[in-house]
Backbone as numpy.savetxt, mean C-alpha at the origin, in Angstrom:
# Nx Ny Nz CAx CAy CAz Cx Cy Cz
-20.32 -2.72 -10.60 -19.77 -3.49 -9.63 -18.73 -2.48 -8.83
-18.86 -2.66 -7.37 -18.05 -1.76 -6.92 -16.78 -2.22 -6.96
-15.60 -1.29 -7.12 -14.06 -1.78 -7.18 -13.55 -1.27 -5.47
-13.17 -2.20 -4.92 -12.43 -2.49 -3.65 -11.28 -3.06 -3.42
-10.15 -2.43 -3.99 -8.74 -2.78 -4.42 -7.81 -2.58 -2.67
-7.36 -3.43 -2.55 -6.05 -3.47 -1.47 -4.80 -3.53 -2.01
-3.81 -2.73 -1.96 -2.34 -2.76 -2.89 -1.36 -3.11 -1.24
-0.46 -4.02 -1.42 0.47 -4.12 -0.40 1.78 -4.60 -0.97
2.77 -3.96 -0.20 3.98 -4.25 -0.78 5.31 -3.66 0.00
6.73 -3.99 -0.51 7.47 -3.27 0.82 7.37 -1.72 0.10
8.41 -1.15 1.21 8.25 0.32 0.78 8.74 0.70 -0.36
8.45 1.80 -0.87 8.85 1.90 -2.36 8.73 1.53 -3.77
7.51 0.22 -3.38 7.36 -0.85 -4.29 6.51 0.02 -5.24
5.87 1.13 -4.98 5.36 1.89 -6.07 3.48 1.75 -5.72
3.35 1.38 -4.35 1.74 1.42 -4.07 1.10 2.91 -4.05
1.40 3.98 -3.53 1.07 4.95 -3.37 1.12 5.69 -4.89
2.21 5.45 -5.37 1.38 5.70 -7.18 0.60 5.21 -7.72
0.56 3.72 -7.55 -0.44 3.43 -7.98 -1.99 3.47 -7.61
-1.86 3.35 -6.58 -3.34 4.09 -5.81 -3.65 5.27 -6.31
-2.80 6.10 -6.55 -3.22 7.58 -7.21 -3.56 7.36 -8.68
-2.94 6.32 -9.49 -3.31 6.43 -10.88 -4.65 5.28 -10.94
-5.09 4.51 -10.14 -6.48 4.16 -9.80 -7.64 4.67 -9.12
-7.14 6.00 -8.58 -8.24 6.73 -7.91 -8.75 7.56 -9.38
-7.53 7.98 -9.95 -7.69 9.03 -10.73 -8.63 8.18 -12.07
-8.21 6.96 -12.42 -8.83 6.42 -13.51 -9.99 6.00 -13.39
-10.38 5.30 -12.00 -11.45 4.77 -11.74 -12.21 5.28 -10.62
-12.19 6.51 -10.54 -12.94 7.44 -9.46 -12.83 6.69 -8.45
-11.93 6.44 -7.59 -11.75 5.82 -6.38 -11.50 6.60 -4.83
-11.95 6.16 -3.93 -11.46 7.25 -2.71 -10.16 6.17 -1.84
-9.32 7.20 -2.37 -7.74 6.77 -2.05 -7.55 7.15 -0.26
-7.37 5.82 0.21 -6.67 5.54 1.73 -5.20 5.34 1.85
-4.31 5.95 2.09 -3.03 5.40 2.47 -2.75 5.39 3.88
-2.58 3.88 4.23 -2.65 3.65 5.64 -1.31 4.17 6.50
-0.56 4.74 6.09 0.55 5.42 6.48 -0.18 6.43 7.34
-1.31 7.28 7.05 -2.09 8.25 7.63 -2.26 7.73 8.94
-3.18 6.59 8.63 -3.76 5.90 9.96 -2.78 5.30 11.01
-1.95 5.00 10.61 -1.03 3.91 11.53 -0.41 4.50 12.25
-0.47 5.68 12.49 0.61 6.48 13.28 0.36 7.64 14.30
0.76 7.89 15.10 0.53 8.63 15.96 0.90 10.00 15.71
0.07 11.06 15.54 0.76 12.22 15.08 1.59 12.89 16.12
2.67 12.67 16.02 3.19 13.11 17.16 5.19 13.43 16.82
6.09 14.06 17.36 7.40 14.05 16.83 8.11 12.65 16.75
7.76 12.13 17.74 8.39 10.55 17.18 7.74 9.78 16.80
7.81 9.16 15.82 6.69 7.89 14.95 6.78 6.96 16.32
5.43 6.52 16.66 4.89 5.60 17.67 3.46 5.39 16.92
3.68 3.88 16.59 2.48 3.17 15.71 1.09 3.49 17.04
-0.08 3.53 16.23 -1.21 3.79 16.81 -1.51 2.22 17.18
-2.51 1.99 18.22 -3.13 0.82 18.48 -3.75 0.06 17.41
-3.71 -1.27 16.99 -4.72 -1.77 16.00 -5.81 -1.42 15.98
-6.70 -1.22 17.51 -8.17 -0.98 17.28 -8.05 0.26 16.98
-7.25 1.35 17.75 -7.58 2.64 17.11 -7.73 3.13 15.24
-6.75 2.05 14.80 -6.19 2.59 13.27 -7.56 1.70 12.54
-8.18 0.89 13.46 -8.97 0.02 12.62 -10.22 0.64 12.57
-10.76 1.43 13.71 -11.94 2.28 13.44 -11.80 3.32 12.66
-11.10 3.59 12.51 -10.87 4.70 11.35 -10.68 3.98 10.11
-10.22 2.55 10.03 -10.32 2.45 8.74 -11.63 1.83 8.28
-12.27 1.40 8.90 -13.70 0.58 8.82 -14.56 1.59 8.71
-14.59 2.98 9.49 -15.38 4.37 8.84 -14.97 4.40 7.75
-13.62 4.40 7.50 -13.35 4.92 5.61 -14.16 3.69 4.89
-14.13 2.45 5.23 -14.63 1.58 4.33 -16.12 1.88 4.23
-16.86 1.77 5.62 -18.22 2.15 5.52 -18.84 3.41 4.74
-17.80 4.49 4.66 -18.08 5.53 4.04 -18.18 5.93 2.56
-16.98 4.79 2.31 -16.97 4.59 0.62 -17.40 3.38 -0.37
-18.13 3.76 -1.36 -18.41 2.44 -2.39 -17.33 1.71 -2.83
-16.53 2.54 -3.71 -15.52 2.34 -4.24 -14.23 2.82 -3.52
-13.07 2.12 -3.73 -11.67 2.42 -2.89 -10.78 1.86 -3.30
-9.55 2.29 -3.01 -8.46 1.71 -3.07 -7.58 1.79 -1.68
-7.00 1.06 -1.13 -6.60 1.30 0.32 -5.06 0.36 -0.08
-3.95 1.30 0.87 -2.61 0.78 0.24 -1.64 1.14 1.48
-0.70 0.00 1.66 0.31 -0.05 2.49 0.99 -1.28 2.94
2.07 -1.42 3.59 2.76 -2.38 3.74 2.72 -2.96 5.38
1.44 -2.43 5.86 0.75 -2.86 7.46 0.46 -4.08 7.58
0.73 -5.24 7.44 0.10 -6.77 7.23 -0.76 -6.50 8.37
-0.74 -6.35 9.72 -1.57 -6.59 10.64 -2.66 -5.56 10.26
-3.05 -4.45 9.50 -4.02 -3.81 9.45 -4.50 -4.44 7.86
-3.95 -4.78 6.93 -4.42 -5.38 5.95 -5.42 -6.86 6.18
-4.53 -7.53 7.01 -4.99 -8.62 7.38 -6.61 -8.89 7.73
-6.75 -7.54 8.72 -8.12 -7.28 9.56 -9.29 -6.71 7.96
-8.88 -6.35 6.90 -9.63 -5.77 5.82 -9.58 -6.69 4.66
-8.78 -7.58 4.64 -8.92 -8.45 3.09 -10.33 -9.05 2.94
-11.33 -9.47 3.86 -12.64 -9.66 3.43 -13.39 -8.70 2.74
-12.89 -7.19 3.26 -13.52 -6.25 2.37 -13.29 -6.18 0.92
-12.13 -6.36 0.48 -11.82 -5.89 -0.75 -12.45 -6.83 -1.64
-12.08 -6.94 -3.34 -12.70 -7.70 -4.06 -11.28 -7.88 -5.21
-10.42 -7.35 -5.23 -8.79 -7.22 -5.71 -7.85 -6.80 -4.92
-6.69 -7.74 -4.99 -5.61 -7.79 -4.02 -4.36 -7.42 -5.11
-3.64 -6.35 -4.86 -2.58 -6.10 -5.78 -0.98 -6.35 -4.85
-0.55 -7.25 -4.92 1.02 -7.32 -4.26 1.89 -6.76 -5.29
2.60 -6.02 -5.01 3.25 -5.03 -5.53 4.96 -5.68 -5.24
6.21 -6.47 -6.24 6.38 -7.13 -5.18 7.80 -7.03 -6.45
8.51 -5.92 -6.84 9.68 -5.95 -7.50 10.64 -5.96 -6.54
11.91 -6.16 -7.44 13.09 -6.83 -6.91 13.99 -5.53 -5.59
14.47 -5.59 -4.90 15.14 -5.23 -4.20 15.73 -3.18 -4.65
16.51 -3.99 -6.10 17.21 -2.77 -6.54 15.79 -1.87 -7.03
15.09 -2.17 -7.57 13.61 -1.70 -7.79 13.63 -0.72 -6.95
12.95 -1.27 -5.76 12.64 -0.20 -5.05 13.85 0.75 -4.30
14.76 0.35 -4.37 15.99 1.27 -3.81 15.54 2.35 -4.65
15.88 2.47 -6.08 15.92 3.35 -6.68 14.72 4.26 -6.87
13.19 3.26 -6.76 12.15 4.12 -6.61 12.26 5.04 -5.35
12.99 4.46 -4.43 13.01 5.69 -2.89 13.68 6.59 -3.16
14.79 6.66 -4.09 15.89 7.91 -4.25 15.04 8.54 -5.50
14.33 8.24 -6.30 13.52 9.07 -7.06 11.81 9.33 -7.03
11.70 9.53 -5.58 10.10 9.38 -5.31 10.20 10.96 -5.33
8.82 11.39 -5.86 8.39 13.01 -5.34 8.30 12.76 -3.95
8.29 14.28 -3.53 7.88 15.03 -2.34 6.55 14.42 -2.02
6.39 13.75 -1.10 5.28 12.98 -0.53 4.59 14.22 0.83
3.76 14.99 0.57 3.71 16.51 1.06 2.80 15.75 2.23
2.22 14.89 2.40 1.11 14.22 3.67 1.96 13.80 4.48
3.33 13.09 4.19 4.26 12.51 5.03 5.53 13.63 5.80
5.49 14.55 5.28 6.75 15.51 5.35 6.43 16.75 4.80
7.41 17.77 6.16 7.22 19.03 5.93 7.81 19.80 4.41
8.60 19.16 3.98 9.11 19.44 2.60 10.02 18.50 2.20
10.67 18.78 0.95 11.37 17.52 0.12 12.77 17.32 1.30
13.59 18.35 1.74 14.75 17.88 2.49 14.64 17.14 3.49
13.48 17.59 4.05 12.96 16.49 5.32 13.00 14.82 4.79
12.05 14.98 3.63 11.93 13.41 3.08 13.45 13.01 2.82
14.26 13.70 2.03 15.89 13.66 1.60 16.50 13.18 2.83
16.10 13.64 4.33 17.19 13.19 5.30 16.81 11.99 5.74
15.41 11.60 5.52 15.03 10.05 5.77 15.38 8.81 5.10
15.93 9.26 3.95 16.40 8.36 2.69 17.39 7.22 3.50
18.20 7.38 3.94 19.08 6.46 4.37 18.34 5.27 5.27
17.58 5.81 6.52 16.76 5.07 7.10 15.75 4.15 6.32
15.04 4.88 5.11 14.20 4.00 4.66 14.83 2.97 3.32
15.93 3.65 3.18 16.70 2.60 2.47 17.14 0.79 3.02
17.63 0.97 4.61 17.68 0.14 5.42 16.34 -0.29 5.50
15.25 0.34 5.71 13.84 -0.31 5.82 13.74 -1.73 4.68
13.80 -0.71 3.49 13.80 -1.92 2.24 14.62 -2.57 2.02
16.07 -2.88 2.63 16.41 -3.95 2.50 16.03 -5.05 3.44
15.86 -4.57 4.53 15.26 -5.35 5.69 13.98 -6.45 5.06
12.95 -5.76 4.16 12.38 -6.56 3.77 11.65 -8.10 3.79
13.08 -8.59 3.32 13.27 -9.94 3.02 13.45 -10.76 4.18
14.03 -9.79 5.21 14.65 -10.75 6.27 13.63 -10.68 7.48
13.25 -9.54 7.23 12.05 -9.34 8.94 11.14 -10.74 8.81
10.47 -10.66 9.81 9.49 -11.76 10.39 8.48 -11.15 10.91
8.24 -9.74 10.47 7.32 -9.00 11.34 5.97 -8.97 10.46
4.83 -7.84 10.80 3.84 -8.02 9.92 4.25 -6.83 8.81
5.38 -6.24 8.54 5.48 -5.34 7.31 6.56 -6.25 6.22
7.12 -7.74 6.71 7.94 -8.65 6.02 7.12 -9.03 4.79
8.18 -9.89 4.02 7.75 -10.20 2.53 6.99 -11.21 2.67
7.72 -11.82 3.82 6.66 -13.18 4.03 5.32 -13.28 4.81
5.18 -11.95 5.43 4.04 -11.94 5.95 3.07 -11.12 4.57
3.39 -10.87 3.85 2.98 -10.26 2.70 2.26 -11.31 1.66
3.15 -12.36 1.53 3.37 -13.48 0.67 1.97 -14.25 1.25
2.10 -14.32 2.68 0.96 -15.18 3.06 -0.62 -14.55 2.89
-0.39 -13.14 3.39 -1.96 -12.51 2.85 -2.26 -12.58 1.71
-1.21 -12.50 0.84 -1.53 -12.57 -0.79 -2.14 -14.16 -0.95
-1.53 -15.17 -0.45 -1.84 -16.27 -0.93 -3.33 -16.96 -0.06
-3.54 -16.17 0.99 -4.66 -16.18 1.71 -5.98 -15.69 1.03
-5.99 -14.71 0.31 -7.19 -14.08 -0.29 -7.81 -14.69 -1.39
-8.91 -15.10 -1.40 -9.49 -15.95 -2.33 -10.43 -15.02 -3.35
-10.41 -13.63 -3.30 -10.59 -13.18 -4.62 -9.68 -13.10 -5.82
-10.23 -11.76 -6.56 -9.49 -11.72 -7.71 -8.00 -10.97 -7.38
-6.73 -11.68 -7.69 -5.49 -10.81 -6.83 -4.52 -10.92 -8.05
-3.43 -10.45 -8.43 -2.42 -10.31 -9.04 -1.14 -9.78 -8.20
0.02 -10.49 -8.34 1.44 -9.92 -8.03 2.19 -9.53 -8.96
2.57 -8.16 -9.03 3.49 -7.61 -10.05 4.78 -7.51 -9.59
5.43 -8.29 -10.51 7.08 -8.33 -9.79 7.67 -7.50 -10.93
7.49 -5.83 -10.90 8.66 -5.10 -11.57 7.52 -3.82 -11.20
7.92 -2.41 -11.61 7.27 -1.41 -11.85 5.96 -1.58 -11.97
4.90 -0.86 -11.28 3.73 -1.12 -12.29 3.59 -0.46 -13.61
2.54 -0.83 -14.72 2.65 0.08 -15.90 0.65 -0.05 -16.15
1.03 0.60 -17.07 -0.52 0.64 -17.99 -1.31 -0.80 -18.05
-0.40 -1.70 -18.19 -1.00 -3.27 -18.39 -1.61 -3.61 -17.18
-1.07 -3.16 -16.12 -1.56 -3.45 -14.92 -3.10 -2.86 -14.77
-2.96 -1.57 -14.97 -4.24 -0.65 -15.00 -5.26 -1.47 -15.98
-5.21 -1.97 -17.07 -5.89 -2.51 -18.00 -6.29 -3.63 -17.74
-5.34 -4.38 -16.85 -6.13 -5.77 -16.20 -7.49 -5.31 -15.15
-7.00 -4.75 -14.38 -7.92 -3.94 -13.64 -9.36 -3.57 -14.01
-8.96 -2.73 -14.81 -10.28 -2.37 -16.09 -10.90 -3.62 -16.40
-10.30 -4.60 -17.07 -11.10 -5.62 -17.33 -11.78 -6.23 -16.35
-11.33 -6.86 -15.08 -11.85 -7.18 -13.73 -13.24 -6.40 -13.75
-12.98 -5.10 -13.67 -14.14 -4.30 -13.31 -15.00 -4.52 -14.50
-15.03 -4.49 -15.80 -16.08 -5.16 -16.71 -16.34 -6.13 -16.70
-15.57 -7.32 -16.39 -16.25 -8.90 -15.96 -17.42 -8.96 -15.23
-17.13 -8.16 -14.11 -18.18 -8.64 -12.88 -19.13 -7.42 -12.87
């Protein structure tokens, strides 16, 4: 059976590290929505939903087995029907803040580690606002998406670990 996994959650909830582990373990193609959600320019500006979706649909049509991850509820809402497994990473606020402080350099997002670290205060504010925002990036929106998904799903309320990987492996063998 094809594995089509969608991961959503707060910033620094572990989405990217989990996606990379799943990519390695199950030979999946990985798409980080951060890459397609923003215009490539000095000042960050969101791409239009239609432009982002065009690229996401191309990715989905090109790959049989994949993992897509991000915090973009508007984009995830558009692709839920393509996934067969949804993971909602929902650790507590302090876990996300600690993850942000201890994250490895994300070379696909930042020129260097100093640039990434210079953005830490903004990221911490963004993480803290997750539970009070009312937009597509919010806890409320992610919870709504999770509840609406009719396929196999799991909400994980801590940093992910090998138990989650085994659970996905069992799902992959069952079907």
